[in-house]
N, C-alpha and C positions, 0 to 999 in steps of 0.2 A: 545551454551546453552544446558544443559542436558534435554531436554524435553521428549524424548523417549529413550528406552534402546536400546543398540546395537544388542540385539536379535530380537527386533521388526523391526529395520532399516534392517537388513539382511534378515529377513523373507519376508518383503514387497519386497525388492530388488530382491531375488531369485524368487519370485512368481507372481509379477505383470507385467514382462517384460518392465518395465519403464513407464506403463500407471496407473497413479494414481488417475487422474482427472474422466476419464471415464472408468473403468475396466470393463473387460468381466463378465456380470451379471452370468454366468456359472462357473466361477472360483473362488469357495469356498474358497481356500487357500488364494489366493490375497484377497477377501473379508474380511476374517477374520483377516488377517495382518492389513488391513487398519481400521477396526473396532476396534483392539487393539491400534493403533495410534490414532484414533479419541477419545477413551475414555481417553487418555493422555493428550489430547490437546483441548478438545472442550471448556473448560472453562477459557483458556488462551486467554487474549487480543490479537486478530490477528493484530491490527494495531501497538502494541508496546508490546512485550511480557513480559516486566518487570513492565507494569503500570496495575492497577486493571482493570479488567473487568467489564464496568458501563453499565449503562442503556443506551438504545440508544435515543438521544435526538431529539425525533419526536413526536408531539401530538398522531398519529396512527402509531406505528411501524407496519410493515406488516409481518414479519416472527414471528413463534410461540416462538422461543428462546429471540428475542428482546420483545415480549409481556410479557414473564414471567419475564424478566428482568427490565422492565421498571417501573419507581417508579409512582405511581398513583396519587401523589399529585401534586398540581400546580406546574409548572416548576419554577415559581417565588420563590417558598420557598426554592429551592436549593439556591438562592442566599445568604440566611441567614442561612445556616446550619454551625454550629461549626465544627471544627475539632474532637470534642469529639462524635458528632452526627453521620456523616458517614466519610468515607476515602475519601481523595481527588481524584476526576477523572477529568480527561481531558474534559470529555464531558459536565461537568458543566460550562465550559468557554464558551460552545456554547449559552448557554441559552440566553443571551442578544441579539444574533442574532435574534431570534423569537420574542422578545419584539419590536426590534427596525423595523425589515421588515415589520411586521404585524399592525404597528402603521399608523394611517390613514394619519396624516400630513405628514410622510414620504413617504407613497405610494403616495400621491398627489405631492409631489416633485420630485418624479422620474417619474410622469407623468404615472402611472398605471391606465390603464382604469378601472373604477368601473365594478364589475360582472367578469371581466376577470380570477380572481383568488378567490379563497374562502380563505384559509388560507396558507401562504407561510411556507415551510419547507426545512430545510437545504439540506437534501438528499432526492430526489425525486425517490423511488424505483421502480416508474411505467414506466420510460422511458427506451428506448431500450438499452443504453449504460451501464446501471447498472448491476452488476454482478448477479442480479435476474433472469435478462432476456437477459444476454449478450450472451448467446448461441444462441439465436434466431436472434442475430444482425451480429456481426461479431466473428467469432471463433478464429481468430488469424490474427495479423497484422504482422507476420514475412515476409510475401511477399511483404508489403510495406516497410519495413525496407531493404528489398533486393533489391529492385527497385530504392530506394532513394540512397542507396550505390552505386549501379552501376551508376547512373547518376553522381556521385562525390559530394554529399552533404555531410557535416561533422555532427557529430552525438554527442551529450552527453546523456549517459545514466547512471544513479545514481540510487542508493537504500539505504535506510536507513537499517543497518546491524540487528536491532531489528525486522523488519517487517516480519510478517508471512502472511499477505495477498498475497504479492508477494516477496518472498525472493528473496536475491541477487543471489542465486545460479541459480533461474530461468531465470532471466535476463541474467546471464552469460551464460546460456544452449542455448538460442537462438542466442546470440551474436557469440558464438563459432561455431553454426551451418551454420552461413554465410561463412566458411571457409576462413577467413582472415589471414593475417600475423600479428603476435605480434610484433609490432613496439617498445614498452616500456612496460618491462616486471612489473610484480605485484611488487608494491611496495608502502610504505606509503605516504600520503601527509599530509601537516602540515598547520594549523593556530596558530598563536602566539607562534610557537615554540613547539606547542603539535601534537600529531598525531589527524588528523581529519577523517582520514579513509584510504582507501587503492584503488589503481587506477592501471589501465592496459589499453594499448592503442593499437587498432588494425588498419591495412591499409589494402585496397586492391590494384588491380593491376594500379588504375588509381590515387593514393593516396589519396583516400578519406578515412578519418580517424573515425573510432568510439572510444571516450573516454568512459572507465566505470569507474565509482567511488562509492565506498561504502563510507556512510556517518556514522562515529562511534557513537553510543549511539541514533541514529535516528530511528524514526517509519516509518510507510506507506508515510505519506506527510513529507517528511524529513524537509523541511523548517520550518514547524510548531515546529519541536523539536529542530532543530539545526540553527537557522538562520543566525548566524555570520559565521558558516563553509559554508553553503551553499550559501551565498552572496560572499563569498572568491572564492568558487569553480565555480559559473557562471561567476563571473566577470574575472577571469583567462581564463576560456574557451573560452568566448566571445572576450577577448584581444588577442587571439592565444597564450597564454603563457602555457607553462605546469603546471599540477596541483601540 
């Protein structure tokens, strides 16, 4: 997808030395390149670049941008918006989870102890594994993948090809950094006679495999966008069939 110009891409590539997440604060050329890219992409939906960037479905969004974008109306009102009132947003689909999970009868059925929670939220951005505080918890799981692969465990790594949160190229980069042998070269995989994505398979010295796959048209949580294709993918992988 054409989100940035080739000029911006080459400028960042030549000036940032591969460090785009935590660049040198004194490298003004790199910072300038990243700022140009940010201006082009900051209002694109990270989870799926083709879908509208919508309000964050949380009663109390934490970051400034989320607060700016968040609709101040009662979330229940979103259930009754017509197509003429607002563009469709995937986040609207999440509203019923707040109604359901915060219902007293539901909480009693789930045996939630009174007083242990005030209001349930779908994404709790205060806990350590979320991206807002991720750097303070685990900076990289590369070594964990390396150890699991060395012990002979098989793995399936997949990415929605329209995900900008964790683009598929980032996933491919750490897989290729494991210095494995390509066992099955890049090729399309199919569901119902249609291309469902692309796959590549890697192996190490003790025949431990990592199968990588993109899911065509999917966003960050790929099964949410392409359930049929993802079910076929995981079913084949668990059955030891090639994608």
